[in-house]
N, C-alpha and C positions, 0 to 999 in steps of 0.2 A: 614819359611814354613807356620806358622799360619797366618802371616801378608799377605803373598801372597794369601793364601786361602780366607781370609776375603776381600781383595781387589777384587779378582775375583768374590766372591759372591755378593759384593756390586754392581759391574758392571753389573752382571746378573739381580739383582733386579731393578736397575735403568733402564736397557734396557727394562725389562718387563713392568715397569711403563710407559715408554715412548711409547711403542707399544700400551698399553691399552688406554692411553690418546689419541693417534692418532686415534685409532679405534673409540673411543667415539666421537671424534670431527667429524669424517667422518659420524657417525651414527646420529649426531645431526640434528634435523629437519631443513628443509630449512627456516621455520618460524623464527628461531633464528635471522637470518639476514634480513628477509623480512620486508618491500620491499627494494629491491636493485636498483630500478629504478621507472619510472613513473607508476602510477596505474590509469587505465581508468575505468570510470563508463559509461556504455551505458544507455542512458535515452530515453525512447520511447515517449518523449514529445518535442514540439517545445521550443526553448529558450524563457524564460520569463514566461512560465506556472508555476503555484504554485509549483508543485513537482520539476521542474527544478531549481527554485530559492532555494528551501530547500536543495537539494543535493549540489548545488554550495556553499551554506553557510557552510554546513557540510564538504564539500571537503576542504575548507580553513583550518578548524580545523585539519583535518586529515593530510594535507600537512605539517602543522606546527609541528605536533607530529612526523611524519615519517621522515621529512627532505627530502621528495621526492615530485615531482610534482603530483598533482591529476588533471586528465584531464576529463572534462565532454564532452561526445560524444553524441550529440542529434541525435536520429534515429526515428523521428516521422512517424506516418502513419500506416494504416492497423490495427487500434484499438490496437496498441502495438505489433502486430505480427512481424513487421519489426525489432523492437528492440530486441524482444525475439530471433529471428533467428540470429541476429548479435552476441548475447551472446553465442548461441549454436555453432556458427562457430568460436568462439575465442578459443585460447589455454587455457587449464585448469592448468595454471602455476602461478596463483596468480597475474597476471597483468591486468586482465579484470574482472569486476563485472557488475551487472546490478542494476539499481534503477528503479523498474518497478511497473506498476499499477496492482492492483488485477484483474481488468477485463480481462487483457491479459492472466491471468492464469485460472480464474474461469469461464469466459464467452466465450472468443474467440474460444476455441476448440469446443464449442457446437453451435456456431453461424456462423463461417466462414469456408467455404469449403477450403480444402487444408492445414489447420493447422495440421502439423504432429509432433509437439513437445508434450512431455508429462512431466508434472512437476516432477513427482516422478522419472521417468527414466532418464531424461536429465539434470536436474538442481540440484544444491547444495543449499539448503536453508541456509541463513546466519542469518537474523533477520527480523521480522516485524519492520517497521520503523515508520509509522504514519497512522492515520485514519482520514477520512473526513466524518462525519455523514451526511446523507440526512435529510434535513429539509422540513417541510410542511408549506407553507406560503400562506396567503390570503391577498387581499387588506385591507387596514386599515379600510375601511368602510363596510367590509363584515358583513353580519348578523351572520356568524359563529364565535362564540367567543371561542369555544373549539373544540378539535378534535371530541369529542362526538357529537357535533352539526352537523358536516359534515357527520359523519357516520349515524346519524339519518335521515338526508336528503336523503342520498344515499340509505338507507334501505327503506324509504317511497316511493321513486321513483327511481328505478334502472336506472343507466346511465344518471341521471339528473345532476350529479356533474362532470363537465369537469375538468380534471387535466392536466396541461401543463407539458411536459417533453422535453428532448432534443433528442428524437428519439426512435423508436421501438427497443427494445432489449438493450437499455442503462440502466445503473444502476438506474437513477431516474424513468424510466418507470417501471422497475422490482420492485423498492421499493414501489411505490404506488399500484402496482398490488398485491404484497405480503401483504400490509396493507389490501386491499380489501378482499383477500382470508382469512386472519386470522380473519377479522371482519365479514365475511359473507355478504359483500356488493359488488356492482359492480360500479366502476367509469367509466367515459367515457374518455379514454386517448386521448390527442391531442398532436401530435408530432411536434416539431419545430427543426430547424437546430442548435440552440444554446441557451444558457441560457439567453442571452439578449432578443431574440425574445420571449421566453417563458415568461419572466418577463413582457414584454410589453403587451403580450396578457392577462396576469392576471391583470395587472394594468388597462388595457383598458376594462375589463369586458368580453372578449371573452372566458375566462376560469375562473372557480371559485377558483381554487387552483393551486399551482405549487409545484413541488418537485425538489430540487437541493441542492447542498452543500452550506454551510454558506457563503463562499467567493463570491458566485454568488448573493445572496440576501442581504448581509450585508448592502450595501450602502442604499438601499431603506428601509430596516428595521430601520436602524439608522436615516434615514430621515423622518420616520413616514408614509411612503407610503405603506409599507407591514407590516403584522403582522404574526409572527411565531406561529402556533398552537402547533407544537410538533417537537421535535428532534427524529430521528430514531436511535440515538446512543444507545449503550448497557449500558452506564452509563452517569452520569452527568459530562460534561467536563468543565474545568475552562473557564469562559467567556460565557458559554452557560447555566448557572445556572437558568436563568429566563425562560427557555423554558421547558415545561413539556416533559417527555419521552413518546413517543408513546406506548412503551411496557407496561407502567403502565395502559394504557387504553385498549390496544389490546395486550395480551401476545404473544411474538414472533415477534412483529413488529419491527425488528431491521434491518437496512440497512446502511452500511458504505462503502464508497470508502476506499481503502487502498493501501499502497505502501510498498514495501519490497526490501531488498537487497538480491540478489541471485548471484550465480556463476554457472559455468559449472560443471557438475558431473565429479569427478575425482580429485578435489582439495585436496591438502595435508590437512589432518585433523587439523594439527597444524596451518596452515594458516587460515582455517575456524574459529578456536577458537580465533586466534589473531584478525581477521577482526571483528568477532562478538563483542569482548570486546571493540575494539577501536571505532567502529561506534556506539555502544550502549552508550559508555561514551560520545561521541560527541553529540549524540541526546539529552542527558539529561543535557547538559550545559545550564545554565540559559538564556544566550543570544540566543542560538539555539532554546530553548523552546519558548521564546518570539517571535522570527522570525516565527516559525511554526504557532503560534496562529494568527499572523497577516495574514497568508496565509489561515487560516481556516482549518488547520490540527493540529492533536494532537499526539505528539510523544509517541510511546509505544513499545520500543524495548524489545526483549526477547530472548529466546534460539532458535536454529534451530528446535528443536523438537516442541516447541510451535508454530512456524510458520507452520510446517507441519500440525499440528492439526487444526490451524486456516484455512488453505487452504482447508482441507478436509471438514470442517464444512461449509465453505462458498460455496464450489462447490455443496454440497448436497442441501443447501437452494435454490440456484438459479436454479439448475437443475429441482427441483420440480416446480418452477414457470414457467420455460421454457416449461416443459412438459404440464402444464396447458394451456399455450398459444399456444401449438402445434408449437413451434418455432424450426426449424431445421437448420443445416448449409446451408448457401446459399452464 
């Protein structure tokens, strides 16, 4: 009788354990097995652009870690809006993410009519990925030896210092406008269709200074034709130690291009946490860091919450500049 009772009790206990384990397995987040197939990164840049090269390099590392293909899907055009909309129209199932430029988040909604996405409402932040500081460069034979020299000239004769950039409303244009606002001087902006044209204008003497990222000016800086007066980075970056920080001369004169990994709102929080960890680990691998520096970018991954704060601060900074310029969506 006792043996029968004990056997029955043991069977009940084992059955209950099996049911509990089964329920736990069913409740286990999808991220435990994620990814189970290819993961696609929408990239709002043409193939071969610096951010495209960086995410392809990172994608190789992720593919090796996951044992799944990582697909780079280039959606250039519309100042990043085409790519942002592609992410917005993708499923929130952990198969599609975006590697996007900051201007598509911080600037496009304020400059382009018809942009109807909202970063907080529509997208899931994953991590800040990399920064690309704006540098201020002059011809090697320029009489301006320091940033203070340029500011003194602009203060003495407003709009006498022409500054080349890559178009009205672009980050280089807004960066030197921010510098002028913070310093209380007025430059004369001269817009060109690309970095190469802006550089030729500066080298040829049509403009006195240019603003752009390091990868644009690096060749002529290293070749002795251009001289960097200042970096508008928020801190000294490896490889840029020789360039003074603009903010040390003009407090608040910080301007960086940036790239981030985002997804569509509604992603499983466990997948968000896993992607954040995996891509952050990949961005900090020594060979990935070295590749990024070659491209003029500086990897700086963090938490989703840090990305949200970064975006909010960035948007506030540039909205003030846009308001000063009276720039509206068009």
